[in-house]
C-alpha positions as CSV (number, residue, x, y, z in Angstrom):
1,M,-118.9,41.3,140.1
2,K,-115.2,42.6,140.9
3,S,-116.2,46.2,140.5
4,E,-111.6,46.9,140.0
5,G,-111.4,44.6,137.1
6,H,-114.6,46.3,135.2
7,P,-113.9,50.1,133.0
8,D,-116.1,52.8,134.1
9,Y,-119.5,52.5,131.7
10,H,-120.9,56.1,131.4
11,F,-122.8,58.6,129.1
12,I,-121.2,60.7,126.2
13,T,-122.2,63.3,123.9
14,V,-120.6,62.2,120.0
15,V,-120.8,64.7,117.5
16,L,-120.6,63.9,114.1
17,N,-119.5,66.4,111.4
18,D,-122.4,67.7,110.0
19,G,-123.1,68.5,113.8
20,T,-125.4,66.0,114.3
21,K,-125.2,65.0,118.4
22,Y,-126.1,61.6,120.6
23,L,-126.3,60.8,123.5
24,T,-124.7,56.9,123.8
25,R,-122.8,55.0,126.7
26,S,-119.0,54.2,126.7
27,T,-115.6,53.8,128.9
28,W,-114.5,56.8,126.6
29,G,-113.5,60.0,128.7
30,S,-115.6,60.8,131.5
31,E,-120.0,61.3,132.1
32,G,-121.0,63.8,130.0
33,D,-117.9,64.9,127.9
34,V,-118.7,65.4,124.5
35,L,-116.4,63.2,121.7
36,T,-116.0,65.3,118.3
37,L,-115.1,62.8,115.4
38,D,-113.0,63.7,112.7
39,I,-113.7,61.3,110.6
40,D,-117.7,59.3,110.6
41,P,-120.0,57.5,108.5
42,T,-121.3,60.9,107.2
43,T,-117.9,61.9,105.5
44,H,-115.7,59.0,105.3
45,P,-115.4,57.1,101.5
46,A,-115.9,53.8,102.6
47,W,-119.4,55.0,103.6
48,T,-120.3,57.7,101.1
49,G,-119.2,55.6,98.3
50,G,-116.7,58.6,96.9
51,G,-113.6,57.8,94.9
52,Q,-110.3,56.4,96.0
53,Q,-107.4,59.4,95.2
54,I,-103.4,58.1,94.8
55,L,-100.9,60.2,95.9
56,D,-97.8,59.6,93.7
57,R,-95.3,60.1,96.8
58,A,-91.5,60.3,95.5
59,G,-92.6,59.0,92.2
60,R,-93.8,56.0,93.8
61,V,-96.5,55.2,90.7
62,S,-94.5,56.6,88.0
63,K,-91.8,54.3,89.2
64,F,-94.6,51.2,89.3
65,N,-96.3,51.7,86.4
66,K,-92.9,52.2,84.1
67,K,-91.3,48.8,85.8
68,F,-94.1,46.6,84.4
69,E,-95.8,48.7,81.3
70,G,-94.5,46.1,79.4
71,I,-97.3,43.6,80.4
72,G,-100.5,46.0,80.3
73,L,-101.3,45.7,84.3
74,T,-100.9,49.8,84.3
75,K,-103.6,51.9,82.9
76,K,-102.7,54.3,80.1
77,G,-103.7,58.4,79.8
């Protein structure tokens, strides 16, 4: 097997938001590096079942609601 065609595969430590650490193999960083995650399964709504929040930037949601208010697609209240 050619060595120049494959990335370096080594051990790193991954740290989750709750402080949990685990050792895994990766091509990220260098041997012994620590990867601290910003978003992980302990905090992301996709895994925690949290609700989705819609941000109305520049009135886009309001504009949409006004445009389609007559056909019953928007939520009242």
